[in-house]
C-alpha positions as CSV (number, residue, x, y, z in Angstrom):
1,X,43.6,-45.2,-40.9
2,X,40.4,-44.3,-42.9
3,X,38.3,-46.1,-40.2
4,X,40.0,-44.1,-37.4
5,X,39.5,-40.8,-39.3
6,X,35.8,-41.6,-39.8
7,X,35.4,-42.4,-36.2
8,X,37.1,-39.2,-35.2
9,X,34.9,-37.1,-37.5
10,X,31.8,-38.9,-36.2
11,X,32.8,-38.2,-32.6
12,X,33.3,-34.5,-33.4
13,X,29.9,-34.3,-35.0
14,X,28.3,-35.9,-32.0
15,X,30.1,-33.5,-29.6
16,X,29.2,-30.5,-31.7
17,X,25.6,-31.5,-31.9
18,X,25.5,-32.0,-28.1
19,X,27.1,-28.6,-27.6
20,X,24.6,-26.9,-29.9
21,X,21.7,-28.6,-28.1
22,X,23.0,-27.5,-24.8
23,X,23.3,-23.8,-25.7
24,X,19.7,-22.9,-25.5
25,X,19.4,-24.4,-22.0
26,X,22.5,-22.6,-20.9
27,X,21.3,-19.4,-22.4
28,X,18.0,-19.9,-20.6
29,X,19.7,-20.3,-17.3
30,X,21.4,-16.9,-17.7
31,X,18.2,-15.1,-18.4
32,X,16.7,-13.2,-15.5
33,X,13.3,-14.2,-14.1
34,X,11.2,-11.2,-15.2
35,X,8.3,-10.3,-12.9
36,X,5.5,-8.0,-14.2
37,X,4.3,-5.4,-11.7
38,X,1.1,-3.6,-12.3
39,X,0.4,-0.2,-10.6
40,X,-2.8,1.8,-10.8
41,X,-1.1,5.0,-9.9
42,X,1.2,6.9,-12.3
43,X,5.0,6.5,-12.3
44,X,5.3,10.1,-11.1
45,X,3.4,9.3,-7.9
46,X,5.7,9.4,-4.8
47,X,4.9,5.8,-4.0
48,X,6.2,4.8,-7.4
49,X,9.2,7.1,-7.8
50,X,10.5,7.0,-4.2
51,X,9.4,3.6,-3.1
52,X,8.3,0.9,-5.5
53,X,10.6,1.5,-8.4
54,X,13.7,1.9,-6.1
55,X,12.6,-1.2,-4.3
56,X,12.5,-3.1,-7.6
57,X,16.0,-1.9,-8.4
58,X,17.2,-3.1,-5.0
59,X,15.8,-6.6,-5.7
60,X,17.5,-6.7,-9.1
61,X,20.8,-5.6,-7.6
62,X,20.7,-7.9,-4.6
63,X,19.9,-11.0,-6.8
64,X,22.8,-10.0,-9.2
65,X,20.3,-9.5,-12.0
66,X,18.7,-12.9,-11.7
67,X,15.3,-11.3,-10.8
68,X,14.1,-8.3,-12.7
69,X,10.9,-6.4,-11.8
70,X,9.2,-4.8,-14.8
71,X,6.7,-2.0,-14.1
72,X,4.0,-2.1,-16.7
73,X,3.3,1.1,-18.6
74,X,-0.4,0.6,-18.0
75,X,-2.4,-1.1,-15.2
76,X,-3.8,-4.5,-16.1
77,X,-7.2,-3.7,-14.5
78,X,-8.9,-1.1,-12.2
79,X,-7.6,-0.5,-8.7
80,X,-9.9,-3.0,-7.0
81,X,-9.2,-5.7,-9.6
82,X,-5.5,-6.0,-8.8
83,X,-5.9,-8.5,-5.9
84,X,-7.6,-11.0,-8.2
85,X,-5.2,-10.2,-11.1
86,X,-2.3,-11.3,-8.9
87,X,-4.1,-14.3,-7.6
88,X,-4.9,-15.5,-11.1
89,X,-1.5,-14.8,-12.4
90,X,-2.5,-12.1,-14.9
91,X,0.3,-10.1,-13.3
92,X,3.1,-11.2,-10.9
93,X,3.1,-8.2,-8.5
94,X,0.9,-5.3,-7.5
95,X,-0.1,-3.3,-4.5
96,X,-3.6,-3.2,-3.1
97,X,-5.4,-0.9,-0.7
98,X,-7.0,-3.0,2.0
99,X,-9.9,-0.5,2.2
100,X,-11.1,-1.4,-1.3
101,X,-12.2,-4.9,-0.2
102,X,-15.1,-4.6,2.3
103,X,-15.3,-7.6,4.6
104,X,-12.1,-9.2,3.4
105,X,-9.4,-7.5,5.5
106,X,-11.2,-6.8,8.8
107,X,-8.1,-7.3,10.9
108,X,-6.1,-4.9,8.7
109,X,-8.4,-2.1,9.9
110,X,-6.3,-1.9,13.1
111,X,-3.8,0.7,11.9
112,X,-6.6,2.7,10.2
113,X,-8.6,3.4,13.4
114,X,-9.1,7.1,14.1
115,X,-6.3,8.9,16.0
116,X,-3.9,5.9,15.5
117,X,-0.7,7.6,14.5
118,X,1.1,10.8,13.6
119,X,3.5,9.4,11.1
120,X,3.3,7.2,8.0
121,X,6.6,5.5,8.8
122,X,5.7,4.7,12.4
123,X,2.3,3.5,11.5
124,X,3.7,1.3,8.7
125,X,6.4,-0.2,11.0
126,X,3.9,-0.9,13.8
127,X,1.4,-2.4,11.3
128,X,4.0,-4.9,9.9
129,X,5.3,-5.9,13.3
130,X,1.8,-6.6,14.6
131,X,0.8,-8.4,11.4
132,X,3.9,-10.6,11.5
133,X,3.4,-11.4,15.2
134,X,-0.4,-11.8,15.4
135,X,-2.4,-11.3,12.2
136,X,-0.6,-13.5,9.7
137,X,-2.3,-16.6,11.1
138,X,-5.7,-15.3,10.1
139,X,-4.7,-15.7,6.5
140,X,-6.7,-12.7,5.2
141,X,-4.3,-12.5,2.2
142,X,-5.1,-16.1,1.1
143,X,-4.5,-16.8,-2.6
144,X,-1.5,-14.4,-2.8
145,X,1.8,-14.0,-1.1
146,X,2.0,-10.8,1.0
147,X,5.5,-9.3,0.8
148,X,4.9,-6.3,3.0
149,X,2.5,-3.6,4.3
150,X,2.7,0.1,4.6
151,X,0.3,3.0,5.2
152,X,-0.2,6.7,4.8
153,X,0.0,9.4,7.4
154,X,-2.9,10.9,9.4
155,X,-5.9,11.6,7.2
156,X,-7.8,14.9,7.4
157,X,-10.7,16.5,5.6
158,X,-10.0,18.8,2.6
159,X,-12.8,20.9,1.1
160,X,-13.5,23.3,-1.7
161,X,-16.1,25.7,-0.1
162,X,-17.0,24.7,3.4
163,X,-14.6,25.0,6.4
164,X,-15.1,22.1,8.9
165,X,-14.8,23.4,12.4
166,X,-17.6,21.6,14.4
167,X,-19.2,18.2,14.2
168,X,-22.3,19.7,12.5
169,X,-20.2,20.7,9.5
170,X,-19.8,17.1,8.5
171,X,-23.6,16.5,8.1
172,X,-24.5,16.1,4.5
173,X,-21.0,17.1,3.3
174,X,-20.3,15.2,0.1
175,X,-16.8,13.6,0.4
176,X,-14.9,11.3,-1.8
177,X,-13.6,8.3,0.2
178,X,-11.8,5.1,-0.8
179,X,-13.8,2.8,1.4
180,X,-12.7,1.0,4.6
181,X,-12.2,3.1,7.7
182,X,-12.6,6.4,5.8
183,X,-16.1,5.3,4.7
184,X,-17.0,4.1,8.2
185,X,-15.9,7.4,9.7
186,X,-17.7,9.5,7.1
187,X,-20.9,7.6,7.8
188,X,-20.5,8.0,11.5
189,X,-20.1,11.7,11.1
190,X,-23.2,11.8,8.9
191,X,-21.3,12.9,5.8
192,X,-22.5,11.9,2.4
193,X,-19.8,9.3,1.5
194,X,-19.1,8.8,-2.2
195,X,-16.8,5.8,-2.8
196,X,-14.5,6.3,-5.7
197,X,-10.8,5.4,-6.5
198,X,-8.3,8.1,-5.6
199,X,-7.3,9.0,-9.2
200,X,-10.9,10.2,-9.8
201,X,-10.7,12.8,-7.0
202,X,-9.7,15.8,-9.1
203,X,-12.6,15.4,-11.5
204,X,-15.1,14.9,-8.7
205,X,-13.9,18.0,-6.9
206,X,-13.4,20.3,-9.9
207,X,-16.9,19.5,-11.3
208,X,-18.6,19.9,-7.9
209,X,-19.7,16.3,-7.6
210,X,-18.1,16.3,-4.1
211,X,-17.4,19.0,-1.6
212,X,-14.2,17.5,-0.3
213,X,-12.1,14.4,0.3
214,X,-10.7,12.5,3.2
215,X,-6.9,12.2,2.5
216,X,-3.5,12.5,4.0
217,X,-1.6,15.7,2.9
218,X,0.5,13.8,0.3
219,X,-2.5,12.5,-1.6
220,X,-3.9,16.0,-1.9
221,X,-0.9,17.3,-3.9
222,X,-0.2,14.0,-5.7
223,X,-3.6,14.1,-7.3
224,X,-3.3,17.9,-8.0
225,X,-6.0,18.8,-5.6
226,X,-4.1,21.8,-4.3
227,X,-5.5,23.5,-7.4
228,X,-9.1,23.2,-6.1
229,X,-8.9,22.7,-2.3
230,X,-9.5,25.8,-0.2
231,X,-9.8,24.5,3.4
232,X,-8.2,21.7,5.5
233,X,-9.0,20.4,9.0
234,X,-6.5,18.2,10.6
235,X,-6.7,15.9,13.6
236,X,-4.0,14.6,16.0
237,X,-3.3,11.0,15.0
238,X,-5.5,11.4,12.0
239,X,-9.2,11.2,11.3
240,X,-8.4,7.8,9.8
241,X,-5.6,6.0,8.0
242,X,-5.2,3.4,5.3
243,X,-3.0,0.4,4.8
244,X,-1.6,-1.1,1.6
245,X,0.0,-4.4,0.8
246,X,2.4,-5.5,-1.9
247,X,1.2,-8.9,-3.1
248,X,2.8,-11.5,-5.3
249,X,1.5,-14.4,-7.3
250,X,2.4,-17.6,-5.4
251,X,3.5,-19.5,-8.5
252,X,5.7,-16.6,-9.5
253,X,7.4,-16.7,-6.1
254,X,8.0,-20.4,-6.5
255,X,9.6,-19.8,-9.9
256,X,12.5,-18.1,-8.2
257,X,15.7,-19.9,-7.2
258,X,15.8,-20.6,-3.4
259,X,18.6,-18.1,-2.9
260,X,16.5,-15.4,-4.7
261,X,13.4,-16.2,-2.7
262,X,15.5,-15.7,0.4
263,X,16.9,-12.4,-0.9
264,X,13.4,-11.2,-1.9
265,X,12.1,-11.9,1.6
266,X,15.0,-10.0,3.2
267,X,14.0,-7.0,1.2
268,X,10.3,-7.4,2.2
269,X,8.5,-7.3,5.5
270,X,9.9,-4.5,7.7
271,X,12.1,-3.2,4.9
272,X,9.0,-2.5,2.8
273,X,7.2,-1.0,5.7
274,X,10.0,1.4,6.5
275,X,10.7,2.3,2.9
276,X,7.0,2.8,1.9
277,X,6.1,4.6,5.1
278,X,9.1,6.9,4.8
279,X,8.3,7.8,1.2
280,X,4.7,8.6,2.1
281,X,5.7,10.5,5.3
282,X,8.4,12.6,3.7
283,X,5.9,13.6,1.0
284,X,3.3,14.5,3.7
285,X,5.8,17.2,5.0
286,X,6.4,18.5,1.5
287,X,2.7,18.5,0.7
288,X,1.8,20.5,3.8
289,X,4.3,23.2,2.8
290,X,2.9,23.3,-0.7
291,X,-0.7,23.5,0.5
292,X,0.1,26.4,2.8
293,X,2.0,28.2,0.0
294,X,-1.1,27.8,-2.1
295,X,-3.0,29.7,0.7
296,X,-5.1,26.7,1.8
297,X,-6.7,27.6,5.1
298,X,-5.7,25.1,7.8
299,X,-7.7,24.5,10.9
300,X,-6.5,22.2,13.7
301,X,-9.5,20.4,15.2
302,X,-10.6,21.9,18.5
303,X,-10.8,19.8,21.7
304,X,-14.6,19.9,21.3
305,X,-14.5,18.6,17.7
306,X,-12.0,15.9,18.7
307,X,-14.2,14.8,21.6
308,X,-17.3,14.7,19.4
309,X,-15.5,12.7,16.7
310,X,-14.2,10.2,19.2
311,X,-17.7,9.8,20.7
312,X,-19.1,8.9,17.3
313,X,-16.2,6.6,16.1
314,X,-15.4,4.7,19.4
315,X,-17.5,1.8,18.1
316,X,-15.0,1.0,15.4
317,X,-12.4,0.0,18.0
318,X,-15.0,-2.4,19.5
319,X,-15.8,-3.8,16.1
320,X,-12.2,-4.5,15.5
321,X,-12.0,-6.2,18.9
322,X,-15.0,-8.3,18.0
323,X,-13.3,-9.3,14.7
324,X,-10.1,-10.2,16.5
325,X,-12.0,-12.4,19.0
326,X,-13.7,-14.1,16.1
327,X,-10.3,-14.9,14.6
328,X,-9.2,-16.4,17.9
329,X,-6.9,-13.4,18.9
330,X,-6.6,-11.7,22.2
331,X,-7.8,-8.4,20.8
332,X,-7.0,-6.1,23.8
333,X,-3.5,-7.5,24.0
334,X,-2.9,-7.0,20.2
335,X,-4.3,-3.5,20.4
336,X,-2.1,-2.6,23.3
337,X,0.9,-4.0,21.6
338,X,0.1,-2.1,18.4
339,X,0.0,1.2,20.4
340,X,3.3,0.2,22.1
341,X,4.9,-0.4,18.7
342,X,3.6,2.9,17.5
343,X,5.4,4.7,20.3
344,X,8.5,2.6,19.7
345,X,8.5,3.5,16.0
346,X,7.8,7.1,16.6
347,X,10.8,7.2,18.9
348,X,12.9,5.9,16.0
349,X,13.1,2.2,17.0
């Protein structure tokens, strides 16, 4: 009897020990995979409050809490450094402006060409569809996983003292630009282009370092430039545009369960394009109203100014076609398809 009792107690001890050892593993399985997202714009910016944060909440809900995206209170590096920060794993997720990396994203200049689109949402949708169909194979986003692209609405020129009405008004005008197509256009128009990150625009304008900025309407108000801007000149389809991408560390993506990787991808791609483009586009409309209420003087580019700008910037389309050919793409076909997708998206499809 004593032998049986001792054996029973020994069995209970072994079972209890096994249970205790198993608890940490079980608890670990129930913990969500937390992904750190670094943003170089404030949480009050429209892209954060109306797009990125709600998108992160969608991901958490769709994965039943197994994936949680944490937006860091402070950026891990400067705007340009975010691509490398994601690649190295210093952070799991971030967004990047393609224009901040000269020579790296030549094919992504397609949606940024002058006079390319009248709506941020349509431009974003067309850009993703063309990227997914043609540009992905070029692997310009090597080293990171691209989840989606989106872009802003038509860019114009906003100034503090000088009204831009003719091509000569650009000559020597000191304008803050972010690089990429805006820098190319500024140079072609003989403006004095000063490349600085967007968050520095207010200080540059308020201290007189620059005379103006190339921006979509949303960015003018988001960075409080309506306090210093006096004049605006707009162009049909935009003087330029910009494209952004949400990128993810490749190892972080692989850490997710297969079902959660699938869910994340369903909430990426065209979903990101539509969500990001709509947020930016809706704010463009609100910004235009705010700027007009602030008595900013608006000028629609005249047919003569439009023709002059087109004459000076036509070379950028050819440069893109050359880059497409170098990448093994049928550039004219891709360009035609992009314009067809723009019309399709602007029609609500």
